[in-house]
C-alpha positions in Angstrom: 6.9 -21.7 -21.0 8.0 -18.5 -22.6 8.7 -14.8 -22.0 6.2 -12.1 -23.2 7.1 -8.6 -24.2 5.5 -5.3 -25.3 7.7 -2.9 -27.3 6.3 0.7 -27.6 2.8 -0.6 -27.7 -0.1 1.8 -27.9 -3.9 1.0 -28.0 -6.2 3.6 -29.5 -9.9 2.9 -29.8 -12.0 4.1 -32.9 -13.4 7.0 -30.9 -9.9 8.3 -30.4 -9.5 7.3 -26.7 -6.0 6.2 -26.0 -6.2 3.3 -23.4 -2.5 2.4 -23.5 0.4 4.8 -24.3 3.8 3.6 -25.5 4.1 0.6 -23.2 7.4 -1.2 -23.1 7.5 -4.2 -20.8 9.3 -7.6 -20.6 7.9 -10.5 -18.6 10.7 -12.9 -18.1 10.2 -16.7 -18.7 9.0 -18.2 -15.4 8.2 -14.8 -13.8 5.1 -13.8 -11.8 4.5 -10.3 -13.1 1.7 -8.2 -11.7 0.3 -5.2 -13.5 -1.4 -3.0 -10.8 -3.2 0.3 -11.0 -6.6 2.0 -10.4 -9.6 1.1 -12.5 -9.5 2.5 -16.0 -5.7 2.8 -16.1 -5.3 0.3 -19.1 -4.0 -2.7 -17.3 -6.7 -5.1 -18.6 -6.2 -3.7 -22.1 -2.5 -4.7 -21.9 -3.5 -8.2 -20.9 -6.1 -8.4 -23.7 -3.6 -7.3 -26.3 -1.3 -10.1 -25.3 -4.2 -12.6 -25.5 -5.2 -11.2 -28.9 -8.6 -10.0 -27.7 -7.7 -6.4 -28.5 -5.8 -5.2 -31.6 -2.5 -3.3 -31.2 -2.6 0.2 -32.7 1.2 0.7 -32.6 4.2 -1.3 -31.4 5.1 -5.0 -31.2 3.8 -7.7 -28.9 5.9 -10.9 -28.6 5.4 -14.3 -27.0 8.9 -15.8 -26.8 10.6 -14.7 -29.9 7.4 -14.7 -32.0 5.7 -11.5 -33.0 1.9 -12.2 -32.4 0.3 -8.9 -33.4 -1.6 -10.6 -36.2 -1.8 -14.1 -34.7 -5.4 -15.1 -33.9 -6.1 -15.7 -30.1 -6.5 -19.5 -30.5 -3.0 -19.7 -32.0 -1.1 -17.7 -29.4 -0.8 -20.6 -26.9 -1.9 -18.6 -23.8 -4.6 -19.4 -21.2 -6.7 -16.7 -19.6 -8.4 -16.8 -16.2 -11.1 -14.1 -15.7 -12.9 -12.6 -12.7 -15.9 -14.7 -13.7 -14.9 -18.3 -13.4 -17.2 -19.2 -16.3 -17.6 -22.8 -15.2 -20.3 -25.0 -16.9 -22.8 -25.6 -14.0 -24.0 -28.9 -15.4 -20.5 -30.4 -15.8 -18.3 -32.0 -13.1 -15.0 -30.6 -12.1 -13.3 -33.2 -14.4 -15.4 -32.3 -17.3 -14.9 -28.5 -16.8 -11.2 -29.0 -16.7 -11.1 -31.3 -19.7 -13.6 -29.5 -21.9 -11.0 -27.5 -23.9 -8.8 -30.6 -24.5 -11.8 -32.5 -25.8 -12.6 -29.7 -28.2 -9.1 -29.8 -29.5 -9.3 -33.6 -30.1 -6.9 -34.9 -27.5 -7.0 -38.6 -26.8 -8.8 -39.8 -23.6 -5.6 -41.1 -21.9 -3.8 -37.8 -22.4 -6.8 -35.8 -21.2 -7.1 -37.9 -18.0 -3.3 -37.7 -17.4 -3.3 -33.9 -17.7 -6.5 -33.3 -15.6 -5.3 -35.6 -12.8 -1.9 -33.9 -12.7 -3.4 -30.4 -12.6 -6.1 -31.5 -10.0 -3.5 -33.0 -7.7 -1.3 -29.8 -8.0 -4.4 -27.7 -7.0 -5.7 -29.9 -4.3 -8.8 -30.9 -6.3 -8.1 -34.6 -6.6 -11.0 -35.6 -4.4 -13.5 -33.1 -6.0 -13.4 -34.2 -9.6 -16.9 -35.6 -9.6 -18.5 -32.6 -8.0 -20.5 -29.9 -9.8 -19.5 -26.2 -9.4 -22.5 -25.5 -7.1 -21.0 -28.0 -4.6 -17.7 -26.1 -4.4 -16.6 -23.0 -2.4 -15.6 -19.8 -4.2 -11.9 -20.7 -3.7 -12.4 -24.2 -5.1 -14.2 -22.8 -8.1 -11.3 -20.5 -8.7 -8.9 -23.4 -8.6 -11.0 -25.3 -11.2 -10.8 -22.3 -13.5 -7.0 -22.3 -13.0 -6.9 -26.0 -13.6 -8.7 -25.6 -16.9 -5.9 -23.2 -17.9 -3.1 -25.5 -16.6 -4.2 -28.6 -18.5 -3.7 -26.7 -21.8 0.0 -26.3 -20.9 0.2 -22.8 -22.3 3.3 -20.7 -22.9 1.9 -17.9 -20.7 -0.9 -17.7 -18.1 -3.0 -14.5 -18.0 -5.1 -13.5 -15.1 -7.7 -10.6 -15.2 -8.5 -9.7 -11.5 -9.5 -13.4 -10.8 -9.9 -12.9 -7.0 -12.1 -9.8 -6.8 -15.4 -11.7 -6.4 -14.4 -13.9 -3.4 -14.3 -12.9 0.2 -11.1 -11.6 2.0 -10.3 -14.9 3.7 -10.5 -16.9 0.5 -8.6 -14.3 -1.3 -5.7 -14.7 1.1 -5.8 -18.5 0.8 -6.0 -18.4 -3.0 -3.1 -16.0 -3.3 -1.0 -18.5 -1.5 -2.3 -21.3 -3.8 -1.6 -19.3 -7.0 1.9 -18.5 -5.9 2.6 -22.1 -5.0 1.2 -23.4 -8.3 3.2 -20.9 -10.3 6.5 -21.8 -8.6 5.7 -25.5 -9.0 5.0 -25.2 -12.7 7.8 -22.7 -13.3 5.2 -20.9 -15.4 5.1 -17.4 -16.8 2.2 -15.5 -15.0 0.9 -12.1 -16.1 -1.6 -11.0 -13.4 -3.8 -7.9 -13.4 -5.2 -6.4 -10.3 -6.3 -3.0 -8.7 -5.5 -4.4 -5.3 -2.0 -3.3 -4.2 -2.0 -5.9 -1.4 -2.4 -8.7 -3.9 0.3 -7.1 -6.1 2.8 -6.7 -3.2 2.3 -10.3 -1.9 2.3 -12.2 -5.2 4.4 -10.5 -7.7 8.1 -11.1 -8.4 7.9 -7.7 -10.0 5.2 -5.1 -10.3 4.3 -2.9 -13.2 2.5 0.1 -11.8 0.2 1.9 -14.3 -1.7 5.2 -14.4 -3.7 6.7 -17.2 -2.4 4.2 -19.7 1.2 4.7 -18.9 3.8 2.7 -17.0 5.0 4.5 -13.9 7.5 2.1 -12.5 8.5 -1.6 -12.9 10.5 -3.2 -10.1 10.3 -5.8 -7.3 7.6 -5.0 -4.7 10.0 -4.0 -1.9 11.9 -1.7 -4.2 8.7 0.0 -5.3 7.7 0.4 -1.6 11.1 1.7 -0.5 11.9 3.8 -3.6 8.8 4.9 -5.4 9.5 6.7 -8.6 6.9 9.4 -8.2 4.1 10.8 -6.1 1.5 8.5 -7.7 3.4 5.3 -7.0 4.2 6.5 -3.5 0.5 7.2 -2.8 -0.8 4.1 -4.5 1.5 1.4 -3.0 1.2 1.1 0.8 -1.7 0.9 3.3 -2.5 3.4 4.6 -1.1 5.8 2.0 2.0 7.8 2.4 1.6 11.3 4.0 2.3 14.1 1.6 3.2 17.6 3.0 4.2 20.7 1.0 7.6 21.9 2.2 10.3 24.5 1.5 13.8 23.3 1.0 17.2 24.9 1.8 20.0 22.4 1.1 19.4 19.6 3.6 16.8 21.5 5.7 13.1 20.9 5.0 10.4 22.9 6.6 6.6 22.9 6.8 4.2 24.7 9.1 5.1 22.6 12.1 7.7 20.2 10.7 11.5 20.7 10.4 13.9 18.0 9.5 17.3 17.6 8.1 17.7 15.3 5.1 20.5 12.8 4.7 21.6 14.7 1.5 20.8 18.1 0.0 18.2 18.7 -2.6 18.7 21.4 -5.2 15.2 22.8 -5.1 13.3 25.5 -3.1 10.0 23.8 -2.9 9.0 20.1 -2.8 6.5 17.5 -1.4 7.7 15.6 1.7 6.6 12.0 1.8 6.4 10.2 5.2 5.0 6.7 5.5 2.8 6.1 8.6 5.2 3.5 9.8 8.1 6.0 9.7 6.4 7.8 12.6 7.0 6.4 16.1 6.4 7.2 19.8 10.0 6.2 20.6 12.0 9.3 21.4 15.7 10.2 21.0 17.6 13.5 21.2 19.0 13.0 17.7 15.6 12.2 16.0 13.3 15.1 14.8 9.8 15.1 16.2 6.3 16.5 15.4 3.4 17.4 17.6 0.1 15.8 16.4 -3.4 16.6 17.5 -5.4 13.4 17.3 -8.7 13.3 15.4 -9.3 9.6 15.3 -7.8 6.2 16.2 -8.4 2.9 14.4 -7.3 -0.4 16.0 -6.1 -3.1 13.6 -5.1 -5.9 16.0 -1.5 -5.4 16.8 -1.3 -1.9 15.3 -3.5 1.2 15.4 -3.8 4.0 12.9 -3.8 7.5 14.4 -5.3 10.3 12.2 -4.5 13.8 13.1 -3.1 17.2 12.1 0.3 18.7 12.5 0.3 22.5 11.9 -2.7 22.1 9.6 -1.4 19.2 7.6 -3.2 15.9 7.8 -1.0 13.0 9.1 -1.6 9.3 9.6 0.7 7.3 11.9 0.9 3.6 12.5 1.8 2.8 16.2 1.3 0.0 18.7 -2.3 -0.7 19.5 -1.6 -1.0 23.3 -0.9 2.7 23.5 -4.2 4.3 24.6 -5.1 7.2 22.3 -8.3 9.2 22.2 -9.7 12.1 20.1 -8.3 15.5 21.2 -5.0 14.0 22.6 -1.7 15.6 21.6 1.1 13.2 20.7 4.8 13.7 20.2 6.0 11.5 17.3 9.5 11.0 16.1 10.3 10.8 12.3 12.7 8.2 10.9 14.6 10.5 8.5 16.0 7.5 6.7 12.5 6.6 5.5 11.3 9.9 4.2 10.9 10.8 0.5 11.0 14.1 -1.4 9.2 14.7 -4.6 9.2 17.5 -7.2 6.2 19.8 -6.9 5.7 20.1 -10.7 6.5 16.7 -12.1 5.9 14.5 -9.0 9.2 12.7 -9.7 11.2 11.5 -6.7 14.4 13.2 -5.6 15.1 10.6 -2.9 
């Protein structure tokens, strides 16, 4: 296995569109790195530049210590798994997994050894004689992964591979992928627009917007300490509440919110960020509160999401589903000040 890196990489298409802007990113050997962001942010282009499917306009791409800017895709020693499994429908699982090795002239005993090893790792050992139409979506995805594993590449690349299967299978396959990655000790570079996938699978996340990296860090660090408004709003379900506020030292005020921060901020205006789970029905004299008018409640098993307004500002709170709440109710909610965030009005960068 090997590391992969991008050093000040830019991708500009012939029509002048800049898809990726000055990206610098190191994927450590053996790491599960997830590139996450909305559609059109450039994340798949980053993956395709590493695979050699897109040319690099500026900068350097490396696999291990080798510069691969001008190396043909077939010589980069990477394997790519796409959203479309692209399995041959007339071939068995064994033949699908071994096809690439046969084309490269591997001897039959070596092919059989590699396929059996990959199939056993993926729980496909009993399915090797089946055709793709006889498999579930999750099993087909594992066959596509097995086809990549048998090549024993330096880096595995995944371009939104789970987006076409249902929610239950996605959850199961996420576990499978993470288990396989750890078992192989392999370098995985995984692209998705789904922040749940990103948070649950990645050792680190690279969050992108408009072709630029916004933040690179472990999932919990990104969740707890987002670098800017975009990251704060993109990572977390439901999204963080954003409220325009005035600031005077440690005191923060909105139309119907007043809290005291743990440390002062040297600005007059800002955007206050409050995650829905930072709001609670538990009261204490030392904890600031807000008065919410309830517009709607959504039950999600153990939790429920309460949508409402506080002094004209829209707010979402996550509370226990056993608390009965209906439209038009007024709720007193406490704010965990240790979990709030403050962002610059003009740049969107985080103060805290």
